[in-house]
C-alpha positions as CSV (number, residue, x, y, z in Angstrom):
1,M,0.0,0.0,0.0
2,P,1.5,3.3,-1.0
3,A,2.2,5.9,1.7
4,K,0.0,8.9,1.9
5,K,1.4,12.1,0.6
6,T,1.0,15.1,2.8
7,P,-0.3,18.1,0.9
8,A,2.4,20.8,0.3
9,R,2.0,24.1,2.2
10,K,1.3,27.2,0.3
11,I,3.9,29.9,1.0
12,K,2.7,33.4,0.9
13,S,4.9,35.5,-1.2
14,K,3.2,38.9,-0.9
15,R,5.6,41.6,0.1
16,S,2.9,43.3,2.1
17,D,2.9,40.4,4.6
18,L,6.5,41.1,5.6
19,K,6.9,43.7,8.3
20,A,10.3,45.0,9.4
21,H,11.1,45.2,13.1
22,P,10.5,48.8,14.4
23,K,14.0,49.1,15.8
24,S,15.5,48.2,12.4
25,A,13.3,50.8,10.8
26,K,14.5,53.4,13.3
27,A,18.1,52.4,12.8
28,T,17.7,52.6,9.0
29,E,16.3,56.2,9.4
30,Q,19.2,57.3,11.5
31,K,21.6,55.9,9.0
32,F,19.9,56.7,5.6
33,G,17.1,59.2,6.3
34,K,13.3,59.2,6.2
35,A,12.9,57.7,2.8
36,A,14.8,54.6,4.0
37,R,12.6,54.3,7.0
38,T,9.4,54.3,5.0
39,A,11.0,51.7,2.6
40,A,12.0,49.5,5.7
41,E,8.5,49.8,7.2
42,K,6.9,48.7,3.9
43,G,9.2,45.7,3.8
44,G,10.9,46.9,0.6
45,R,14.5,46.5,-0.3
46,K,17.1,49.1,0.3
47,P,18.5,50.7,-2.8
48,T,21.9,49.5,-3.9
49,V,23.6,52.6,-2.7
50,W,22.4,51.9,0.9
51,Q,23.4,48.2,0.7
52,T,27.0,49.1,-0.3
53,A,27.2,51.6,2.5
54,D,27.0,48.6,5.0
55,K,29.9,46.8,3.4
56,P,33.5,47.7,4.4
57,K,35.4,49.6,1.8
58,R,38.3,47.8,0.1
59,L,41.6,49.5,0.6
60,I,43.6,50.1,-2.6
61,P,47.4,50.1,-2.2
62,I,49.0,53.3,-3.0
63,E,51.7,53.1,-5.7
64,P,55.1,54.6,-4.8
65,T,55.6,58.1,-6.2
66,V,59.3,57.4,-7.0
67,P,59.7,54.9,-9.9
68,V,61.6,51.8,-9.0
69,D,63.9,50.2,-11.4
70,I,63.6,46.5,-10.8
71,F,66.5,45.7,-13.1
72,A,69.0,48.0,-11.3
73,P,71.8,46.2,-9.4
74,K,71.0,45.8,-5.8
75,A,73.4,46.9,-3.1
76,A,75.8,44.2,-2.1
77,V,74.8,42.5,1.2
78,F,77.0,39.8,2.6
79,D,76.2,36.7,4.7
80,V,78.3,34.5,6.8
81,V,77.7,31.0,8.3
82,V,79.8,29.7,11.1
83,T,79.3,26.1,12.5
84,R,80.8,24.5,15.6
85,T,80.1,21.2,17.5
86,L,80.3,21.8,21.2
87,D,80.5,19.5,24.3
88,G,77.4,20.7,26.1
89,S,73.7,20.2,26.2
90,M,71.4,22.3,24.0
91,S,69.9,24.0,27.1
92,D,73.3,25.1,28.3
93,V,74.2,26.6,24.9
94,F,70.8,28.3,24.7
95,R,71.3,29.8,28.1
96,A,74.8,31.0,27.2
97,F,73.2,33.0,24.3
98,N,70.0,34.1,25.9
99,D,71.1,35.0,29.5
100,P,72.9,38.4,29.6
101,N,74.9,37.3,32.7
102,R,76.4,34.4,30.7
103,R,77.6,36.3,27.6
104,G,81.2,36.8,28.7
105,W,82.4,34.5,26.0
106,C,81.0,36.5,23.1
107,H,82.9,39.3,21.3
108,E,79.7,41.2,20.6
109,R,78.5,43.0,23.7
110,G,75.3,44.9,22.8
111,F,73.2,42.4,20.9
112,A,69.5,41.9,21.6
113,V,67.6,38.7,21.4
114,R,64.6,39.3,19.1
115,S,62.9,35.9,19.2
116,T,63.5,32.4,20.5
117,I,62.3,28.9,20.3
118,A,63.9,27.3,23.4
119,P,66.3,25.5,23.2
120,R,66.6,25.3,19.4
121,M,66.7,28.7,17.9
122,L,67.5,32.4,18.6
123,R,67.3,35.5,16.4
124,L,69.8,38.2,17.4
125,A,70.0,41.9,16.3
126,F,73.2,43.9,16.5
127,A,73.8,47.6,16.9
128,D,75.2,47.9,13.3
129,G,71.9,46.6,11.8
130,S,73.1,43.1,11.1
131,L,71.1,40.1,12.1
132,A,72.0,36.6,13.2
133,G,70.1,33.4,13.4
134,V,71.5,30.8,15.8
135,A,70.4,27.2,15.4
136,I,71.2,24.6,18.0
137,V,71.0,20.9,17.0
138,R,71.3,18.1,19.4
139,Q,74.1,15.5,18.7
140,G,73.5,12.9,21.5
141,N,73.0,13.7,25.2
142,V,75.9,16.0,25.8
143,R,76.9,17.4,22.4
144,C,75.3,19.9,20.1
145,T,76.0,21.7,16.9
146,V,75.7,25.5,16.9
147,T,75.2,27.3,13.5
148,V,75.4,31.1,13.5
149,D,74.0,32.6,10.3
150,L,74.9,36.3,10.0
151,T,73.1,38.5,7.5
152,K,73.1,42.1,6.3
153,L,76.8,42.6,6.6
154,P,77.9,45.7,4.7
155,S,81.1,44.5,3.0
156,A,83.2,41.5,2.2
157,A,85.8,42.7,4.7
158,A,83.2,43.0,7.4
159,A,82.0,39.5,6.6
160,E,85.4,38.1,6.9
161,R,86.0,39.9,10.2
162,A,82.7,38.6,11.5
163,R,83.5,35.0,10.5
164,H,86.8,35.1,12.3
165,A,85.3,36.8,15.4
166,W,82.4,34.3,15.7
167,K,84.9,31.3,15.3
168,M,86.9,32.7,18.2
169,S,83.7,33.4,20.2
170,L,82.4,29.8,19.7
171,D,85.9,28.5,20.7
172,Q,85.5,30.6,24.0
173,L,82.0,29.2,24.5
174,A,83.4,25.7,24.1
175,G,86.0,26.4,26.7
176,M,83.3,27.9,29.1
177,L,81.1,24.8,28.7
178,D,84.1,22.5,29.4
179,E,84.6,24.1,32.8
């Protein structure tokens, strides 16, 4: 025996049946004026101009006033990478970089720690504008490899001086950790 079908409901589609909430009509009047309130009370749609006023405006980026030559040679910036395996735990090496009271081994005195992921990574900023990333990788229980990646060095001579100074500093850090 076939199942009985329920009759479909008739949906009223007259616009006159729809009434807007009085608060929304009042808010519409405050925002768009009296004509908008009468339209809202009648259940009519807002004109397109009023609909777009509710949407946030899209910001258009301002183009630079000075033309930029993308094919011009860029100023030379030098990078240096120094790596050393140390006899010490990752946390000891991390504390030696991060704690200002334990930085006696380092040739640089005024560097600031910008960000860290303990005990694996540090970002350092120096007074001359150069930056360094320090990565500490575990090599067993009591050994780790430290990689210092220096960026934004102004010249090749400065890069070579920084390489030599960081090799010496990491040697001093190894001596400090052995004690």
